[in-house]
Residue, then its C-alpha position, 0 to 999 in steps of 0.5 A: m177665955q174659951e171653955v170646953t163643954n161636953q155631953i158626957r153626962v147625957l150620953r152616960l145616962r142614955h147608955g144607962i151606966t153609972q159614973e163608976e162603970l164609965a170610969e172603969n171602962v175608960g181607966v179613970s177614977r169616978q172623981t174624974i168623970i164627976a169633974m168632967e161632967k161638971g165642966n171642971y176638967a178638960p180631959s187629955l186627948l187620950l182620954a177624949l179618944k177613949l170616951a169617944k170610942f166607948f160611946k161610939a161617937t166622935v170627939e167633936q160630938l162629945f166636946t165643944i169649945r165655946 
């Protein structure tokens, strides 16, 4: 089975923002950000695109399939 990994926590810390701030900026709950950072939640395409736009990155830079 394939697993999706992400760089959300790394990028969030580089940008110096909290989980709450990121959540507010992309329109989800803090719990969703926590779950994504732990690898327990694979976001929808819409959320992945919002995160990529927020971080000025590509979806491929944020998410990897292992």
